[in-house]
C-alpha positions as CSV (number, residue, x, y, z in Angstrom):
1,M,90.6,60.3,89.2
2,L,92.5,59.6,86.0
3,Q,93.0,63.3,85.2
4,Q,96.8,63.9,85.5
5,T,97.2,60.6,87.5
6,Q,98.4,57.3,86.3
7,V,96.2,54.2,86.3
8,E,98.4,52.3,88.7
9,R,97.9,54.9,91.4
10,V,94.1,55.2,90.8
11,I,93.0,51.5,90.8
12,E,93.0,50.8,94.6
13,K,91.7,54.3,95.4
14,Y,88.9,53.9,92.9
15,K,87.8,50.6,94.4
16,K,87.7,52.2,97.9
17,F,85.9,55.2,96.6
18,I,83.2,53.3,94.8
19,S,82.8,51.0,97.9
20,A,82.3,54.0,100.2
21,F,80.2,56.0,97.7
22,P,78.5,53.6,95.3
23,D,76.0,56.1,93.9
24,F,75.4,59.8,93.5
25,S,73.1,60.0,96.5
26,S,75.7,58.6,98.9
27,L,78.4,60.8,97.6
28,S,76.3,64.0,97.7
29,R,75.4,63.3,101.3
30,A,78.9,62.4,102.5
31,P,80.9,64.9,104.6
32,L,83.7,66.4,102.7
33,H,86.0,65.1,105.4
34,D,85.1,61.5,104.5
35,V,85.5,62.1,100.8
36,L,89.0,63.7,101.2
37,S,90.1,60.9,103.6
38,I,89.6,58.3,100.9
39,W,91.0,60.6,98.2
40,Q,94.3,61.2,100.1
41,G,97.3,60.1,98.0
42,L,95.8,61.0,94.6
43,G,96.6,64.7,94.7
44,Y,94.7,67.5,93.1
45,N,92.2,67.4,95.9
46,R,89.9,69.9,94.2
47,R,88.8,67.1,91.9
48,A,87.3,65.4,95.0
49,I,85.3,68.5,95.8
50,A,84.2,68.7,92.1
51,L,83.0,65.1,92.3
52,K,80.9,65.8,95.4
53,Q,79.4,68.9,93.8
54,I,78.7,66.9,90.6
55,A,76.9,64.3,92.7
56,Y,74.8,67.0,94.4
57,E,73.8,68.6,91.1
58,V,72.9,65.2,89.5
59,I,70.6,64.5,92.4
60,T,69.0,67.9,92.6
61,K,68.8,68.8,88.9
62,Y,68.7,65.6,87.0
63,D,66.8,63.2,89.3
64,G,69.9,61.2,90.1
65,I,70.7,60.3,86.5
66,L,73.9,61.5,84.9
67,P,73.2,63.5,81.7
68,S,74.5,62.0,78.4
69,S,74.7,65.2,76.5
70,V,78.2,66.8,76.1
71,D,76.5,70.3,76.3
72,T,74.9,69.4,79.6
73,L,77.9,67.6,81.1
74,I,80.1,70.5,80.4
75,Q,78.0,72.6,82.8
76,L,78.9,70.4,85.7
77,P,81.6,71.5,88.2
78,G,85.2,70.6,87.1
79,I,84.2,69.2,83.7
80,G,85.6,70.7,80.6
81,K,84.9,69.9,76.9
82,A,87.4,67.0,76.7
83,T,86.2,65.4,80.0
84,A,82.6,65.8,78.9
85,S,83.3,64.2,75.6
86,A,85.2,61.4,77.3
87,I,82.3,60.7,79.6
88,A,79.9,60.6,76.7
89,A,82.2,58.1,74.9
90,F,83.0,55.8,77.8
91,A,79.7,55.9,79.8
92,F,77.3,56.2,76.9
93,N,79.3,54.9,73.9
94,Q,78.7,58.1,71.9
95,P,81.1,58.9,69.0
96,T,82.5,62.1,70.5
97,V,85.9,63.5,69.6
98,F,88.4,64.3,72.4
99,I,92.0,64.2,73.1
100,E,94.1,63.2,76.1
101,T,97.7,62.4,76.7
102,N,97.7,58.7,75.4
103,I,95.5,59.5,72.4
104,R,97.8,62.5,71.6
105,R,100.8,60.2,71.8
106,V,99.4,57.7,69.3
107,F,98.5,60.3,66.6
108,I,101.8,62.1,66.9
109,H,103.7,58.8,66.7
110,C,101.7,57.7,63.6
111,F,101.4,61.0,61.7
112,F,104.1,63.5,62.9
113,Q,107.3,61.6,63.5
114,D,109.3,64.2,61.5
115,R,107.8,67.3,63.1
116,G,107.7,69.1,66.4
117,N,105.3,71.7,67.9
118,V,102.3,69.7,66.8
119,K,99.1,71.4,68.0
120,D,96.0,69.6,69.2
121,S,94.0,71.3,66.6
122,E,96.0,69.4,64.0
123,L,95.2,66.1,65.7
124,L,91.5,66.5,66.3
125,S,90.5,66.2,62.7
126,L,92.6,63.0,62.4
127,I,91.0,61.6,65.6
128,E,87.6,62.3,64.1
129,E,88.4,60.6,60.8
130,A,89.8,57.5,62.6
131,L,87.0,57.2,65.1
132,D,85.0,54.0,65.1
133,Q,81.5,55.4,64.9
134,G,79.9,52.1,65.8
135,N,81.9,51.3,68.9
136,P,83.8,54.4,70.1
137,R,84.2,53.2,73.6
138,Q,86.2,50.1,72.6
139,W,88.2,52.2,70.1
140,Y,89.2,54.7,72.7
141,Y,90.2,51.9,75.1
142,A,92.5,50.5,72.4
143,L,94.0,53.9,71.6
144,M,94.7,54.7,75.2
145,D,96.3,51.3,75.8
146,Y,98.4,51.7,72.7
147,G,99.5,55.2,73.8
148,A,100.5,53.9,77.2
149,M,102.6,51.2,75.5
150,L,104.3,53.7,73.2
151,K,105.6,55.7,76.1
152,K,107.4,52.5,77.3
153,E,108.8,51.5,73.9
154,F,109.8,54.9,72.4
155,I,111.0,58.3,73.5
156,N,107.7,60.0,74.5
157,P,106.1,61.2,71.2
158,N,104.3,63.8,73.3
159,R,107.5,65.8,73.5
160,K,106.7,66.8,70.0
161,S,103.5,68.4,71.1
162,W,103.2,72.2,71.1
163,H,101.3,71.7,74.4
164,Y,104.0,69.5,76.1
165,Q,105.1,70.7,79.5
166,K,107.3,68.7,81.8
167,Q,105.6,68.5,85.2
168,S,107.3,70.5,87.9
169,P,108.8,68.6,90.8
170,F,106.3,67.7,93.5
171,E,108.8,67.7,96.3
172,G,108.8,71.2,97.9
173,S,106.0,72.4,95.7
174,Q,102.8,74.2,96.8
175,R,100.8,71.2,95.7
176,Q,102.8,69.1,98.3
177,L,102.2,71.7,101.0
178,R,98.4,71.9,100.2
179,G,98.3,68.1,100.7
180,M,100.2,68.3,103.9
181,V,97.8,70.9,105.4
182,L,94.8,68.8,104.4
183,R,96.3,65.7,105.9
184,A,96.9,67.6,109.2
185,L,93.2,68.7,109.2
186,L,92.0,65.2,108.4
187,Q,94.0,63.8,111.4
188,E,92.9,66.3,114.0
189,Q,89.7,67.7,112.4
190,K,89.6,71.0,114.3
191,I,92.9,72.7,114.6
192,T,94.4,76.2,114.9
193,G,96.7,77.7,112.2
194,T,99.5,77.8,114.7
195,R,99.1,74.1,115.4
196,I,99.2,73.3,111.6
197,I,102.4,75.3,111.3
198,N,104.0,73.5,114.2
199,I,103.0,70.1,112.8
200,L,104.4,70.7,109.3
201,E,107.6,72.6,110.4
202,K,107.5,74.5,107.1
203,D,107.8,78.2,106.3
204,P,105.0,79.8,108.3
205,N,104.2,82.4,105.7
206,K,103.9,79.7,103.0
207,V,101.6,77.6,105.3
208,K,99.5,80.7,106.0
209,D,99.1,81.4,102.3
210,V,98.0,77.8,101.6
211,I,95.5,77.9,104.5
212,E,94.0,81.1,103.1
213,Q,93.8,79.6,99.6
214,L,92.1,76.4,100.8
215,E,89.6,78.5,102.8
216,K,88.8,80.6,99.7
217,E,88.4,77.5,97.6
218,G,86.0,75.9,100.0
219,F,88.2,73.1,101.2
220,I,88.3,74.3,104.8
221,R,86.4,76.6,107.1
222,K,87.3,78.7,110.1
223,E,85.3,78.8,113.3
224,R,86.5,80.3,116.6
225,N,90.0,80.5,115.3
226,R,90.1,76.8,114.4
227,Y,90.1,75.2,111.0
228,S,88.3,72.1,109.8
229,I,87.4,70.4,106.5
230,S,84.3,72.1,105.1
């Protein structure tokens, strides 16, 4: 949930999500419609699908126990190297090395104040050297809290990162339209494409493109000319 989403937006959704799906078994069995209903408001809905797929694989392949190995975690849907390493650090207190936006901010602030275009490859060796091997979980908690504070106290140090990109506006974006289509489907469950277009009152061609994308990605399915959440 915290990927590309601020903590303040996540907290209440996280509580509701864990209450509804307290373990891998309940999440793997839950209809996608129910999962997306709780997820609504967080954006990047494909993360919800990935979580459900992860739960299913953990149940079917790993006897309901989340693997602790980074090499195994990275094989799960929607999990890349950084996320796998973060899970290993936070869930299993393993001294893995990874970088995310707050950690990046700390190391740029401390070591690259007079430079721009700083690449993550330059930071990773420093992160590894500074890592508390005995208690990496607590160390990363502290780093991320410090990074969040730096953004409030200084001009964002991450602007000096080679990887820095200002997020495009949400209003009027395809991301917004995808969310609107899913909300319409969550409200009426089975609905025609024409009905979705009429509800949204948006460019019909753009709505059709989004519907096709969502169908290809497995979010929705079409039966007898009506769409529903997969």
